[in-house]
KEPA-80545 format. One record per residue (C-alpha): residue number from 0; x, y, z. Coordinates in pm, whole numbers, m for minus. Example, Ala and Ser with C-alpha at 12.3 -4.5 7.8 and 13.67 -1.06 7.14 Angstrom:
<rs>
tikol=0; east=1230; north=m450; up=780 $
tikol=1; east=1367; north=m106; up=714 $
</rs>
This chain:
<rs>
tikol=0; east=1049; north=1190; up=1984 $
tikol=1; east=892; north=960; up=2246 $
tikol=2; east=1206; north=987; up=2460 $
tikol=3; east=1176; north=1367; up=2464 $
tikol=4; east=806; north=1367; up=2550 $
tikol=5; east=865; north=1104; up=2820 $
tikol=6; east=1025; north=1379; up=3030 $
tikol=7; east=721; north=1605; up=3000 $
tikol=8; east=490; north=1470; up=3277 $
tikol=9; east=733; north=1512; up=3566 $
tikol=10; east=854; north=1856; up=3453 $
tikol=11; east=500; north=1963; up=3367 $
tikol=12; east=393; north=1886; up=3723 $
tikol=13; east=681; north=2091; up=3866 $
tikol=14; east=608; north=2372; up=3621 $
tikol=15; east=238; north=2376; up=3704 $
tikol=16; east=295; north=2387; up=4079 $
tikol=17; east=549; north=2665; up=4054 $
tikol=18; east=332; north=2878; up=3826 $
tikol=19; east=16; north=2823; up=4031 $
tikol=20; east=196; north=2895; up=4359 $
tikol=21; east=330; north=3220; up=4214 $
tikol=22; east=m10; north=3313; up=4075 $
tikol=23; east=m189; north=3245; up=4404 $
tikol=24; east=72; north=3444; up=4596 $
tikol=25; east=34; north=3723; up=4344 $
tikol=26; east=m344; north=3716; up=4393 $
tikol=27; east=m306; north=3720; up=4772 $
tikol=28; east=m98; north=4037; up=4747 $
tikol=29; east=m269; north=4207; up=4453 $
tikol=30; east=m633; north=4183; up=4562 $
tikol=31; east=m610; north=4372; up=4894 $
tikol=32; east=m362; north=4609; up=4734 $
tikol=33; east=m606; north=4680; up=4450 $
tikol=34; east=m882; north=4765; up=4700 $
tikol=35; east=m648; north=4988; up=4898 $
tikol=36; east=m520; north=5152; up=4580 $
tikol=37; east=m873; north=5226; up=4458 $
tikol=38; east=m951; north=5397; up=4792 $
tikol=39; east=m625; north=5591; up=4817 $
tikol=40; east=m467; north=5753; up=4510 $
tikol=41; east=m122; north=5784; up=4668 $
tikol=42; east=m113; north=5415; up=4749 $
tikol=43; east=m241; north=5342; up=4401 $
tikol=44; east=33; north=5544; up=4231 $
tikol=45; east=305; north=5378; up=4440 $
tikol=46; east=167; north=5026; up=4396 $
tikol=47; east=110; north=5053; up=4022 $
tikol=48; east=443; north=5228; up=3976 $
tikol=49; east=624; north=4947; up=4154 $
tikol=50; east=439; north=4676; up=3962 $
tikol=51; east=513; north=4854; up=3635 $
tikol=52; east=879; north=4889; up=3729 $
tikol=53; east=902; north=4515; up=3787 $
tikol=54; east=775; north=4454; up=3435 $
tikol=55; east=1064; north=4655; up=3291 $
tikol=56; east=1313; north=4410; up=3441 $
tikol=57; east=1381; north=4115; up=3209 $
tikol=58; east=1240; north=3803; up=3370 $
tikol=59; east=1574; north=3622; up=3355 $
tikol=60; east=1744; north=3910; up=3534 $
tikol=61; east=1466; north=3922; up=3793 $
tikol=62; east=1522; north=3554; up=3871 $
tikol=63; east=1897; north=3606; up=3893 $
tikol=64; east=1863; north=3907; up=4122 $
tikol=65; east=1689; north=3703; up=4389 $
tikol=66; east=1993; north=3477; up=4419 $
tikol=67; east=2229; north=3732; up=4584 $
tikol=68; east=1940; north=3885; up=4778 $
tikol=69; east=1836; north=3555; up=4934 $
tikol=70; east=2198; north=3453; up=4984 $
tikol=71; east=2265; north=3774; up=5181 $
tikol=72; east=1943; north=3736; up=5376 $
tikol=73; east=2030; north=3378; up=5463 $
tikol=74; east=2374; north=3481; up=5584 $
tikol=75; east=2214; north=3759; up=5790 $
tikol=76; east=1984; north=3522; up=5978 $
tikol=77; east=2240; north=3244; up=6014 $
tikol=78; east=2138; north=3029; up=5716 $
tikol=79; east=1836; north=2822; up=5628 $
tikol=80; east=1696; north=3036; up=5345 $
tikol=81; east=1742; north=2865; up=5008 $
tikol=82; east=1889; north=3099; up=4748 $
tikol=83; east=1827; north=2859; up=4462 $
tikol=84; east=1539; north=2651; up=4337 $
tikol=85; east=1175; north=2703; up=4428 $
tikol=86; east=1191; north=3011; up=4653 $
tikol=87; east=1366; north=3260; up=4419 $
tikol=88; east=1155; north=3132; up=4131 $
tikol=89; east=836; north=3176; up=4331 $
tikol=90; east=921; north=3530; up=4437 $
tikol=91; east=1027; north=3645; up=4091 $
tikol=92; east=720; north=3500; up=3920 $
tikol=93; east=492; north=3639; up=4189 $
tikol=94; east=625; north=3988; up=4117 $
tikol=95; east=562; north=3933; up=3748 $
tikol=96; east=201; north=3839; up=3819 $
tikol=97; east=124; north=4156; up=4015 $
tikol=98; east=71; north=4418; up=3744 $
tikol=99; east=m214; north=4271; up=3535 $
tikol=100; east=m413; north=4169; up=3844 $
tikol=101; east=m352; north=4496; up=4023 $
tikol=102; east=m419; north=4721; up=3726 $
tikol=103; east=m740; north=4545; up=3626 $
tikol=104; east=m861; north=4540; up=3986 $
tikol=105; east=m796; north=4911; up=4037 $
tikol=106; east=m949; north=5000; up=3700 $
tikol=107; east=m1260; north=4794; up=3772 $
tikol=108; east=m1315; north=4951; up=4113 $
tikol=109; east=m1241; north=5305; up=3992 $
tikol=110; east=m1492; north=5286; up=3705 $
tikol=111; east=m1793; north=5154; up=3900 $
tikol=112; east=m2110; north=5354; up=3851 $
tikol=113; east=m2133; north=5601; up=4147 $
tikol=114; east=m2512; north=5563; up=4145 $
tikol=115; east=m2479; north=5195; up=4228 $
tikol=116; east=m2250; north=5268; up=4518 $
tikol=117; east=m2483; north=5542; up=4645 $
tikol=118; east=m2772; north=5297; up=4629 $
tikol=119; east=m2572; north=5050; up=4839 $
tikol=120; east=m2500; north=5324; up=5091 $
tikol=121; east=m2866; north=5420; up=5089 $
tikol=122; east=m2961; north=5064; up=5180 $
tikol=123; east=m2741; north=5091; up=5488 $
tikol=124; east=m2474; north=4843; up=5380 $
tikol=125; east=m2149; north=4835; up=5573 $
tikol=126; east=m1821; north=4884; up=5381 $
tikol=127; east=m1758; north=4510; up=5393 $
tikol=128; east=m2112; north=4430; up=5268 $
tikol=129; east=m2079; north=4684; up=4988 $
tikol=130; east=m1745; north=4538; up=4883 $
tikol=131; east=m1858; north=4175; up=4895 $
tikol=132; east=m2214; north=4208; up=4764 $
tikol=133; east=m2186; north=4500; up=4519 $
tikol=134; east=m1832; north=4593; up=4414 $
tikol=135; east=m1679; north=4244; up=4391 $
tikol=136; east=m1943; north=4094; up=4157 $
tikol=137; east=m1928; north=4399; up=3929 $
tikol=138; east=m1546; north=4407; up=3916 $
tikol=139; east=m1495; north=4032; up=3884 $
tikol=140; east=m1520; north=4008; up=3500 $
tikol=141; east=m1257; north=4280; up=3460 $
tikol=142; east=m1042; north=4124; up=3731 $
tikol=143; east=m1060; north=3782; up=3566 $
tikol=144; east=m914; north=3928; up=3248 $
tikol=145; east=m613; north=4042; up=3450 $
tikol=146; east=m581; north=3704; up=3619 $
tikol=147; east=m583; north=3529; up=3281 $
tikol=148; east=m306; north=3757; up=3156 $
tikol=149; east=m103; north=3699; up=3473 $
tikol=150; east=m150; north=3322; up=3443 $
tikol=151; east=m18; north=3313; up=3086 $
tikol=152; east=277; north=3540; up=3172 $
tikol=153; east=366; north=3334; up=3478 $
tikol=154; east=352; north=3000; up=3298 $
tikol=155; east=567; north=3135; up=3017 $
tikol=156; east=827; north=3294; up=3247 $
tikol=157; east=844; north=2982; up=3465 $
tikol=158; east=1054; north=2814; up=3194 $
tikol=159; east=1339; north=3045; up=3301 $
tikol=160; east=1341; north=2902; up=3654 $
tikol=161; east=1574; north=2633; up=3520 $
tikol=162; east=1858; north=2885; up=3542 $
tikol=163; east=1828; north=2903; up=3921 $
tikol=164; east=1796; north=2530; up=3969 $
tikol=165; east=1417; north=2489; up=3981 $
tikol=166; east=1293; north=2204; up=3760 $
tikol=167; east=1047; north=2319; up=3495 $
tikol=168; east=971; north=2267; up=3129 $
tikol=169; east=1261; north=2505; up=3072 $
tikol=170; east=1493; north=2212; up=3156 $
tikol=171; east=1402; north=2057; up=2824 $
tikol=172; east=1428; north=2383; up=2632 $
tikol=173; east=1769; north=2482; up=2771 $
tikol=174; east=1911; north=2129; up=2743 $
tikol=175; east=1777; north=2097; up=2390 $
tikol=176; east=1927; north=2429; up=2286 $
tikol=177; east=2264; north=2332; up=2425 $
tikol=178; east=2274; north=1984; up=2276 $
tikol=179; east=2097; north=2083; up=1951 $
tikol=180; east=1821; north=1839; up=2032 $
tikol=181; east=1540; north=2027; up=1863 $
tikol=182; east=1290; north=1757; up=1951 $
tikol=183; east=1357; north=1828; up=2317 $
tikol=184; east=1318; north=2203; up=2259 $
tikol=185; east=995; north=2145; up=2068 $
tikol=186; east=857; north=1913; up=2335 $
tikol=187; east=929; north=2171; up=2607 $
tikol=188; east=776; north=2456; up=2406 $
tikol=189; east=465; north=2257; up=2311 $
tikol=190; east=411; north=2149; up=2671 $
tikol=191; east=455; north=2503; up=2809 $
tikol=192; east=231; north=2656; up=2541 $
tikol=193; east=m29; north=2382; up=2588 $
tikol=194; east=m34; north=2441; up=2962 $
tikol=195; east=m71; north=2818; up=2920 $
tikol=196; east=m351; north=2784; up=2666 $
tikol=197; east=m535; north=2524; up=2875 $
tikol=198; east=m518; north=2733; up=3191 $
tikol=199; east=m623; north=3043; up=2997 $
tikol=200; east=m917; north=2854; up=2846 $
tikol=201; east=m1034; north=2728; up=3186 $
tikol=202; east=m1003; north=3074; up=3338 $
tikol=203; east=m1189; north=3209; up=3033 $
tikol=204; east=m1474; north=2968; up=3102 $
tikol=205; east=m1481; north=3086; up=3462 $
tikol=206; east=m1487; north=3447; up=3340 $
tikol=207; east=m1774; north=3368; up=3104 $
tikol=208; east=m1961; north=3193; up=3383 $
tikol=209; east=m1917; north=3491; up=3615 $
tikol=210; east=m2035; north=3738; up=3349 $
tikol=211; east=m2343; north=3528; up=3269 $
tikol=212; east=m2412; north=3410; up=3624 $
tikol=213; east=m2350; north=3043; up=3537 $
tikol=214; east=m2222; north=2903; up=3862 $
tikol=215; east=m2174; north=2549; up=3733 $
tikol=216; east=m1942; north=2679; up=3463 $
tikol=217; east=m1744; north=2880; up=3717 $
tikol=218; east=m1702; north=2599; up=3968 $
tikol=219; east=m1647; north=2340; up=3698 $
tikol=220; east=m1356; north=2526; up=3538 $
tikol=221; east=m1198; north=2623; up=3870 $
tikol=222; east=m1249; north=2267; up=3992 $
tikol=223; east=m1062; north=2135; up=3688 $
tikol=224; east=m767; north=2359; up=3776 $
tikol=225; east=m777; north=2235; up=4135 $
tikol=226; east=m781; north=1871; up=4026 $
tikol=227; east=m487; north=1933; up=3791 $
tikol=228; east=m295; north=2091; up=4076 $
tikol=229; east=m364; north=1799; up=4308 $
tikol=230; east=m257; north=1551; up=4041 $
tikol=231; east=62; north=1749; up=3986 $
tikol=232; east=129; north=1771; up=4356 $
tikol=233; east=187; north=1401; up=4418 $
tikol=234; east=483; north=1333; up=4188 $
tikol=235; east=622; north=1684; up=4234 $
tikol=236; east=657; north=1652; up=4607 $
tikol=237; east=1014; north=1605; up=4727 $
tikol=238; east=1111; north=1244; up=4697 $
tikol=239; east=1213; north=1234; up=5057 $
tikol=240; east=1514; north=1109; up=5244 $
tikol=241; east=1782; north=959; up=5024 $
tikol=242; east=1722; north=1174; up=4716 $
tikol=243; east=2046; north=1303; up=4569 $
tikol=244; east=2051; north=1627; up=4372 $
tikol=245; east=2311; north=1634; up=4097 $
tikol=246; east=2404; north=1974; up=3957 $
tikol=247; east=2519; north=2047; up=3603 $
tikol=248; east=2621; north=2359; up=3418 $
tikol=249; east=2470; north=2445; up=3082 $
tikol=250; east=2671; north=2250; up=2826 $
tikol=251; east=2680; north=1899; up=2688 $
tikol=252; east=2979; north=1769; up=2883 $
tikol=253; east=2809; north=1863; up=3207 $
tikol=254; east=2485; north=1690; up=3107 $
tikol=255; east=2678; north=1374; up=3020 $
tikol=256; east=2882; north=1371; up=3341 $
tikol=257; east=2571; north=1438; up=3550 $
tikol=258; east=2407; north=1131; up=3394 $
tikol=259; east=2723; north=928; up=3453 $
tikol=260; east=2724; north=1028; up=3820 $
tikol=261; east=2352; north=963; up=3842 $
tikol=262; east=2382; north=614; up=3699 $
tikol=263; east=2644; north=517; up=3955 $
tikol=264; east=2443; north=656; up=4244 $
tikol=265; east=2126; north=483; up=4125 $
tikol=266; east=2320; north=158; up=4101 $
tikol=267; east=2421; north=216; up=4464 $
tikol=268; east=2057; north=249; up=4566 $
tikol=269; east=2011; north=624; up=4568 $
tikol=270; east=1726; north=814; up=4408 $
tikol=271; east=1859; north=1102; up=4202 $
tikol=272; east=1729; north=1418; up=4046 $
tikol=273; east=1907; north=1676; up=3835 $
tikol=274; east=1952; north=2052; up=3847 $
tikol=275; east=2082; north=2143; up=3503 $
tikol=276; east=2170; north=2461; up=3319 $
tikol=277; east=2332; north=2628; up=3621 $
tikol=278; east=2592; north=2902; up=3584 $
tikol=279; east=2937; north=2844; up=3732 $
tikol=280; east=2885; north=3067; up=4035 $
tikol=281; east=2533; north=2935; up=4092 $
tikol=282; east=2651; north=2573; up=4084 $
tikol=283; east=2939; north=2642; up=4323 $
tikol=284; east=2726; north=2827; up=4575 $
tikol=285; east=2446; north=2573; up=4547 $
tikol=286; east=2688; north=2298; up=4644 $
tikol=287; east=2838; north=2508; up=4924 $
tikol=288; east=2487; north=2567; up=5058 $
tikol=289; east=2393; north=2198; up=5029 $
tikol=290; east=2140; north=2285; up=4758 $
tikol=291; east=2295; north=2019; up=4539 $
tikol=292; east=2487; north=1714; up=4658 $
tikol=293; east=2744; north=1674; up=4386 $
tikol=294; east=2856; north=1831; up=4058 $
tikol=295; east=3158; north=1852; up=3832 $
tikol=296; east=3357; north=2174; up=3834 $
tikol=297; east=3687; north=2267; up=3676 $
tikol=298; east=3995; north=2347; up=3882 $
tikol=299; east=4077; north=2658; up=3676 $
tikol=300; east=3725; north=2793; up=3724 $
tikol=301; east=3754; north=2762; up=4101 $
tikol=302; east=4108; north=2902; up=4085 $
tikol=303; east=4019; north=3219; up=3895 $
tikol=304; east=3650; north=3282; up=3969 $
tikol=305; east=3626; north=3178; up=4333 $
tikol=306; east=3982; north=3213; up=4464 $
tikol=307; east=4055; north=3515; up=4241 $
tikol=308; east=4407; north=3385; up=4171 $
tikol=309; east=4589; north=3526; up=3870 $
tikol=310; east=4908; north=3316; up=3886 $
tikol=311; east=4928; north=2998; up=3681 $
tikol=312; east=5104; north=2711; up=3860 $
tikol=313; east=5099; north=2349; up=3741 $
tikol=314; east=4772; north=2163; up=3688 $
tikol=315; east=4845; north=1938; up=3985 $
tikol=316; east=4907; north=2237; up=4210 $
tikol=317; east=4581; north=2403; up=4103 $
tikol=318; east=4382; north=2085; up=4174 $
tikol=319; east=4543; north=2040; up=4516 $
tikol=320; east=4524; north=2404; up=4626 $
tikol=321; east=4171; north=2461; up=4498 $
tikol=322; east=4055; north=2144; up=4677 $
tikol=323; east=4208; north=2258; up=5004 $
tikol=324; east=4062; north=2608; up=4965 $
tikol=325; east=3712; north=2474; up=4896 $
tikol=326; east=3726; north=2254; up=5206 $
tikol=327; east=3869; north=2524; up=5434 $
tikol=328; east=3645; north=2808; up=5315 $
tikol=329; east=3321; north=2639; up=5218 $
tikol=330; east=3326; north=2286; up=5357 $
tikol=331; east=3314; north=2144; up=5002 $
tikol=332; east=3499; north=1822; up=4937 $
tikol=333; east=3685; north=1771; up=4610 $
tikol=334; east=3725; north=1400; up=4546 $
tikol=335; east=3988; north=1476; up=4282 $
tikol=336; east=4025; north=1494; up=3907 $
tikol=337; east=3816; north=1273; up=3682 $
tikol=338; east=4126; north=1227; up=3469 $
tikol=339; east=4085; north=1482; up=3192 $
tikol=340; east=4115; north=1855; up=3141 $
tikol=341; east=3867; north=2087; up=2971 $
tikol=342; east=4059; north=2412; up=2936 $
tikol=343; east=3982; north=2718; up=2732 $
tikol=344; east=4168; north=2691; up=2401 $
tikol=345; east=4146; north=2970; up=2146 $
tikol=346; east=4052; north=2820; up=1811 $
tikol=347; east=4014; north=2933; up=1450 $
tikol=348; east=3897; north=2762; up=1135 $
tikol=349; east=4194; north=2555; up=1023 $
tikol=350; east=4215; north=2695; up=671 $
tikol=351; east=4173; north=3052; up=796 $
tikol=352; east=4449; north=3014; up=1057 $
tikol=353; east=4687; north=2870; up=797 $
tikol=354; east=4600; north=3145; up=548 $
tikol=355; east=4671; north=3414; up=807 $
tikol=356; east=4979; north=3237; up=947 $
tikol=357; east=4839; north=3231; up=1300 $
tikol=358; east=4956; north=2946; up=1525 $
tikol=359; east=4971; north=3112; up=1868 $
tikol=360; east=4802; north=3375; up=2078 $
tikol=361; east=5104; north=3598; up=2011 $
tikol=362; east=5037; north=3571; up=1636 $
tikol=363; east=4668; north=3634; up=1699 $
tikol=364; east=4733; north=3956; up=1892 $
tikol=365; east=4885; north=4121; up=1584 $
tikol=366; east=4576; north=4053; up=1368 $
tikol=367; east=4302; north=4063; up=1634 $
tikol=368; east=4183; north=4420; up=1550 $
tikol=369; east=4055; north=4285; up=1216 $
tikol=370; east=3892; north=3970; up=1357 $
tikol=371; east=3561; north=3893; up=1526 $
tikol=372; east=3554; north=3699; up=1855 $
tikol=373; east=3263; north=3477; up=1959 $
tikol=374; east=3253; north=3341; up=2315 $
tikol=375; east=3028; north=3148; up=2547 $
tikol=376; east=2792; north=3347; up=2768 $
tikol=377; east=3029; north=3369; up=3065 $
tikol=378; east=3369; north=3409; up=2907 $
tikol=379; east=3387; north=3786; up=2857 $
tikol=380; east=3307; north=3839; up=3224 $
tikol=381; east=3551; north=3579; up=3352 $
tikol=382; east=3896; north=3668; up=3493 $
tikol=383; east=4055; north=3420; up=3250 $
tikol=384; east=3959; north=3648; up=2961 $
tikol=385; east=4103; north=3952; up=3134 $
tikol=386; east=4422; north=3757; up=3206 $
tikol=387; east=4465; north=3642; up=2845 $
tikol=388; east=4363; north=3978; up=2704 $
tikol=389; east=4613; north=4165; up=2920 $
tikol=390; east=4893; north=3913; up=2870 $
tikol=391; east=4877; north=3933; up=2491 $
tikol=392; east=4718; north=4275; up=2439 $
tikol=393; east=4421; north=4123; up=2256 $
tikol=394; east=4175; north=4372; up=2108 $
tikol=395; east=3922; north=4231; up=1863 $
tikol=396; east=3711; north=4408; up=1603 $
tikol=397; east=3402; north=4276; up=1784 $
tikol=398; east=3322; north=4030; up=2063 $
tikol=399; east=2981; north=3868; up=2101 $
tikol=400; east=2865; north=3601; up=2351 $
tikol=401; east=2662; north=3297; up=2237 $
tikol=402; east=2539; north=2975; up=2386 $
tikol=403; east=2835; north=2736; up=2336 $
tikol=404; east=2662; north=2547; up=2057 $
tikol=405; east=2596; north=2864; up=1862 $
tikol=406; east=2948; north=2989; up=1932 $
tikol=407; east=3078; north=2698; up=1723 $
tikol=408; east=2812; north=2768; up=1461 $
tikol=409; east=2923; north=3131; up=1444 $
tikol=410; east=3279; north=3018; up=1374 $
tikol=411; east=3169; north=2764; up=1113 $
tikol=412; east=2952; north=3019; up=932 $
tikol=413; east=3223; north=3286; up=925 $
tikol=414; east=3034; north=3527; up=1151 $
tikol=415; east=3323; north=3485; up=1394 $
tikol=416; east=3692; north=3426; up=1331 $
tikol=417; east=3807; north=3317; up=1677 $
tikol=418; east=3641; north=3135; up=1968 $
tikol=419; east=3757; north=3021; up=2312 $
tikol=420; east=3685; north=2653; up=2247 $
tikol=421; east=3679; north=2380; up=2509 $
tikol=422; east=3975; north=2144; up=2487 $
tikol=423; east=3764; north=1833; up=2552 $
tikol=424; east=3515; north=1923; up=2281 $
tikol=425; east=3490; north=1670; up=2002 $
tikol=426; east=3390; north=1939; up=1756 $
tikol=427; east=3748; north=2073; up=1746 $
tikol=428; east=3880; north=1773; up=1555 $
tikol=429; east=3555; north=1708; up=1368 $
tikol=430; east=3547; north=2065; up=1233 $
tikol=431; east=3920; north=2082; up=1163 $
tikol=432; east=3973; north=2376; up=1398 $
tikol=433; east=4322; north=2504; up=1470 $
tikol=434; east=4409; north=2543; up=1839 $
tikol=435; east=4637; north=2838; up=1910 $
tikol=436; east=4924; north=2780; up=2151 $
tikol=437; east=4963; north=2985; up=2470 $
tikol=438; east=5339; north=3059; up=2491 $
tikol=439; east=5297; north=3291; up=2790 $
tikol=440; east=5101; north=3033; up=2992 $
tikol=441; east=4817; north=3276; up=3063 $
tikol=442; east=4544; north=3011; up=3073 $
tikol=443; east=4537; north=2791; up=3386 $
tikol=444; east=4468; north=2418; up=3395 $
tikol=445; east=4104; north=2310; up=3403 $
tikol=446; east=4096; north=1957; up=3538 $
tikol=447; east=3742; north=1826; up=3579 $
tikol=448; east=3697; north=1767; up=3952 $
tikol=449; east=3419; north=1597; up=4141 $
tikol=450; east=3287; north=1833; up=4409 $
tikol=451; east=3069; north=1718; up=4698 $
tikol=452; east=2849; north=1937; up=4918 $
tikol=453; east=2950; north=1974; up=5284 $
tikol=454; east=2679; north=1728; up=5391 $
tikol=455; east=2847; north=1460; up=5173 $
tikol=456; east=3204; north=1543; up=5277 $
tikol=457; east=3212; north=1258; up=5530 $
tikol=458; east=2959; north=1027; up=5367 $
tikol=459; east=3166; north=712; up=5306 $
tikol=460; east=2891; north=521; up=5124 $
tikol=461; east=2824; north=810; up=4890 $
tikol=462; east=3190; north=859; up=4813 $
tikol=463; east=3245; north=485; up=4760 $
tikol=464; east=2982; north=492; up=4484 $
tikol=465; east=3163; north=771; up=4299 $
tikol=466; east=3527; north=688; up=4369 $
tikol=467; east=3563; north=466; up=4060 $
tikol=468; east=3516; north=782; up=3850 $
tikol=469; east=3828; north=949; up=3989 $
tikol=470; east=4106; north=948; up=3732 $
tikol=471; east=3900; north=715; up=3514 $
tikol=472; east=3800; north=931; up=3215 $
tikol=473; east=4043; north=979; up=2928 $
tikol=474; east=4019; north=1310; up=2746 $
tikol=475; east=3986; north=1122; up=2414 $
tikol=476; east=3681; north=939; up=2547 $
tikol=477; east=3530; north=1259; up=2686 $
tikol=478; east=3576; north=1427; up=2347 $
tikol=479; east=3405; north=1138; up=2172 $
tikol=480; east=3118; north=1137; up=2426 $
tikol=481; east=3075; north=1512; up=2380 $
tikol=482; east=3074; north=1474; up=2004 $
tikol=483; east=2806; north=1204; up=2026 $
tikol=484; east=2577; north=1474; up=2169 $
tikol=485; east=2699; north=1782; up=1984 $
tikol=486; east=2709; north=1649; up=1628 $
tikol=487; east=2447; north=1745; up=1369 $
tikol=488; east=2386; north=1392; up=1236 $
tikol=489; east=2374; north=1066; up=1427 $
tikol=490; east=2317; north=1262; up=1744 $
tikol=491; east=2291; north=1073; up=2076 $
tikol=492; east=2126; north=1179; up=2401 $
tikol=493; east=2338; north=1269; up=2707 $
tikol=494; east=2210; north=948; up=2869 $
tikol=495; east=2336; north=739; up=2577 $
tikol=496; east=2670; north=921; up=2576 $
tikol=497; east=2702; north=868; up=2952 $
tikol=498; east=2633; north=496; up=2911 $
tikol=499; east=2897; north=480; up=2636 $
tikol=500; east=3145; north=666; up=2857 $
tikol=501; east=3073; north=440; up=3155 $
tikol=502; east=3178; north=139; up=2948 $
tikol=503; east=3513; north=299; up=2869 $
tikol=504; east=3624; north=406; up=3216 $
tikol=505; east=3979; north=320; up=3314 $
tikol=506; east=3969; north=17; up=3544 $
</rs>
């Protein structure tokens, strides 16, 4: 429990800064727009319509949409615009904050007593004086209600910024979900909820102070928020020159390998930080854009998803050709295979496979229309699935994506009959799963390869720190390390599994 909560302060600071930055940007845009909308009905309809439209987009999708937009914009201006991390998170959360502030502001201005405004005109006030001295004080209580709503929404949605590489309390939630570390999930949820409730309470005090003309209450509560922001700012600032960003996709093996890489770099004198829970395409493009320094990819993923190759040569050929392609096309440097493969391997419950007489994908194809398929989140959209499906004519009764952990749970519980398991997953042997052979060779090799960003391609010191990992991890050891994290009882943290794995590297 204490280990999980030990991660809270740093991530809480990052979360707070991101949410406050988005909220302030939302205020900067919403307030003048609310005034303009209250004066002009056409502007009001367009502005409120746009803000309402944004709310119909799921927050995760909104975050993801900024990735290709910023990537295209960066390419258009010759680079320099980060497509991952803080900027897309800031923009998406800012859009989410618009509606409650804008709507409350417009409603407050539109419902002011006309007699009050006429009195202000009668006193000879200018438009600016009338806005500042009459309209603003009257609208402020209503506006504060909108700001409080926007603050809670923004803090809650900021947990999703993990998916685009921005550290937040979502790091703990996503990592905990993947590794079944419910303490980590709980710690992340409690911290995010506590932050939202605290900020809402402080803004509520400010709202009460404004309504009752208690200036000390207003400035005291807002001052507390300012102090919290300043405290968060110090540790959340970039660590400076020498900080290495290690990327990881969203499953246990990636968390373990990221920690293994991190431990070696820290031993070499580097300061490291992690960007976890990234999708395959996001991780690849982040490395290509120098957004992360190093991560572990899989040769088959690069082969099919990035190179769009459908042929299946030998594992060695895929590693060599994908490495050359990454260097030529993107400036990425593949240091080589870590020594093990993590390929897709279709699996069934052992007793069920024996009962049905299914030992290969060819056998599976004949019975697939009566079986349910569970996959990880990406698989059904990956070219590997299309390749296997077309090669064997697979057509299942149903196909549903899950987080990898829950994909295995679905198979165990009988909700699914077949899954595309990961060949280095320790749960295959522990659960007695039957791996189906691939007689047509439709699934390519998936050697784990160490990929460096272009800025590290010629960094001899950096590479020297990581070179001992090349070819040093046995698949049996990787399975055991994965199972240390993925098991239900006797569970270990990714850090502990990485330390165990480090002691078993081939010398």
